[in-house]
N, C-alpha and C positions, 0 to 999 in steps of 0.2 A: 504494499500498501503507499510505503516513503516514496518508492520508486513511481508512483503513479503519480503522487504529488506535486513529487521535484519535476516531473516531467510538464506538467500544469502550470506549475510556477514561472517554468521556464516560457513556457506559450502567453501567459499573461504579462510577463516581465518586457516579452517583445512588441505583445499588442498595445501595452500602455504606452509606448513610445510613437507608434502610428493612431493610436484610438485622438490621442488629446490634441493632434495637427488637424483631423477629419472634420469635413462637413456635418457628416453623421452627427457628432459632437457637439459641433457649433460651439468650441469656446470662446472665441470673440462675442458671439451673441451672448453668451452665460456671462463674462466678464463687466458687458454692457447693461446686465441688468435681468436678462430672462432666466426665469427659472426651468429648472430641467426635468420636473416631475409632470408626468400627464395627470388629466382630469381626471380618469379613474382612481389611482390612490388616491389623491387631494381629498376628493368628496368623501372616498369609504375612510380612510387615516381619520380624516377629521380636523379639528381644530388642537393644532400641538404647541400653542402657546401656554411657554413656562412649563413644558414637559418636557423630560428626559426620555430621549432617544437612541437606541442601539441599532447602527444598519450593518446590516451581515451581508458580506462581499462586497463592500462599495465600490471598486472599481479604482477610479481615481478622483470619487469623494464630490460630483457633482450633485448627486440627490440627496447626499450628507448636507453639504451645502444647502442648499437649496430648503431644505426639513429645516434649518438653520435661522433662515431668511425670514421663515414663517413664524419663528419663534422658540424652536424647540434647544435644548443643551444637548448636544450630541454627541456621539460616538461613533466611527465609522470603522472596521476591519476590514481586512483583505490579506489574500497569501502572496499578493505580490507585493517584493519591496519597494520597485518601481514605482506602482501605483500609490503606495504609501505615502513617498516622497512626493509624489507629483498633486494627489490630495493636501498635503501640507502647505508648497509652494502656492499651490490656489488659493488653500483660505485665506494664509496671510497676504497673499497678493489681494484680495478681495477685504481684504480685515473683519474678518466671519470667524467669529471662536469656533472650534471644532477639534475635535479630538481625534486622531486617527491611530491606530496600533497595526501591526504586520502580525498576524498569526491566522492560522486557520481555523475553521468553526471548531472544531473539535477539541483543540487544544486551547481555544478562548477562555473557559472559566480559569484557569492557569493565569491567566493575562490579566483578567477585567475582576476586580472585587467590587462588582456594583450591580444592582437591581434598576429594572429601567420600566416608566411607563408603559414604553411603545419598544416593539421590537420587530424590524421592518426587514425584506428584504423583496427584491424583484428583477423579473424579466432576465431568462438563462442563469441561475444560482443552482439550484437543485440541482442538473444535471452535472455537475464537478462533486456530487456528493456518493459516497458508497452505501451511508448508512442512513436513512434517515428517521431510524427510532432515538439513533443516539442523536441525531440531529434537533428531534424534537426533544429530550431529554435536555441536550444545552438551552434553547429557546425557555423551557421551562424555567429553568433555574434562572436567567435573568429578568424575569417577567416581576414586577412587585404584585404584589394583592392588589386585586383590582385594575391590575393593566393590560394589556392584552398585543398579541401577535397579530402581522400583516403581511399575506405576500400575495402580489400580484406577479404571476410566471407563464411562459408560454405551455399551451397544452398540449399534453404529449399525443394528442391521436395526429396534431401536423408534424409533429418530431417523428412522424413513422415513415413520412413521406421521400422518396428517394430527391436526388439533388434537383430533377426536373419538375418536380410537384405532382409527377401523372401517375404513379405507382406506390405501393407499400414497399419497403425497402428492411426499415428497422422496428425492432419489434417493441409492444407496447409494454410488455410485462417485464419487471425487474429479474438481472441476473448478477451474482455476485460478480463475476469476471466484466468486464468494463469492454467498451465499444472502443476499438481505436481507429483514431482519425489521422489522415497526411494535411495537415493544415497548410495550405498553399499561399493564403493571403488573409489579409482581416477580414472581417463580417464588415468594416466602417469603410474599410479602402480598398475593394476588390483588385486594385490594380497594384498593388504591394504586393512585394515576397517575402514570405516568412521562413516556411520551409520547416515545420516545427511539428512533430506526432503530440497529438491529446488523446486522453482518456475520458470516458464519460460512462454514465449510468442512465438507463431508461428507471423512472418510474411514474407507475401509474400516478391516476388521481386519488384512487383510494388509498395507494403507500402514502401519500401528504396527508390526509384527513387524519388515516388510522396512528398514523405515527405522532399526531398534535394530540390526540383522543387518548391514546397509550400512554404519554408524558403526562395524561391529567387536566390536560387545557379541553375548554368547554367550547365547541363551535357554536360560533355566533350565526354564520353565514357561508355560503359554498355560490360562486358566481359564476358561470361560463358565458365566453362572448365569442361570438360568430365573425371577430376580426381579430388583427394586430394593431396596434399602435406605432409599431416600428415596420420599416420596409426592411428588413435584415434578412429575406430569401429573395432569390432569384426569380421566383414563380409567384410571386405576389402580385396583385395590381391593386391601384388605388381607387375607391369605389367613392369617396368623399374623402375632404380634408381629412389626413390625419386617422385614416382606416381605410387596410388593406386584405384584402382577402386573397384566397388561391386562385390564380386565374381558371384554372379549368374544373374548380368546384367551386365556386361561389356562393356565399350563403351557406353551405353546405358541413362545412366543419367548424370544431370550433377550433379558435386559435389562442385564447387566452383564457385562462380563471382565477378570479382570486378568492382568499379564505382569511377570514376573521375568527381569531382562537382566543379567547379569556382566561383570565387566571383566576 
């Protein structure tokens, strides 16, 4: 498992250097005052003023900093050293108070001695985790009594499609052995070259729900969405501003889901 994590860390160290300058992330717009959060997570998480918030797998911190701008006291964690360095640089440049710690999720209780009103994660995070039951236990450990966990994530059904979005290729159900991918470029800048292997795990929707239940959290809701708020696959087409669907199966497949679970 250490080998898988180390290889994935190398990937995200490379991706950070590319992504921070990409149009996909639009750091220039962010520095000019734009928030990086989408309306789904802002409306479902709600008012964060004066709340403590832990952001799991925060990449280089744009969403973490956005929550801070909305009034939260934030801590972001990520496995990539480069991402945490860039997150600190960005928060310092914008003069936004945010704490960033380099750690993987499973080791984070050894790095953070604090509980939070909100634990948050979003978009493309749990595929990097081999064990969701352990994930759920870590989340539970970090939530204050009366606090909650929130995730908005890409739906495992759309992740079954091949690279052209035309047929099923990848499994829906979890396996202990990860899928191996040869990453030739960044999803944020397809013209770049990185040539880096990665290891990912599939998790069904029930895996995520049951991991939180098994940890002792109460599921408040599960929502599913027939679109993506990000154009991060070549097989998507935009049906209205900010909403993308699979070209060959418009409005037929779930592309995202969200879960809120309280302590």
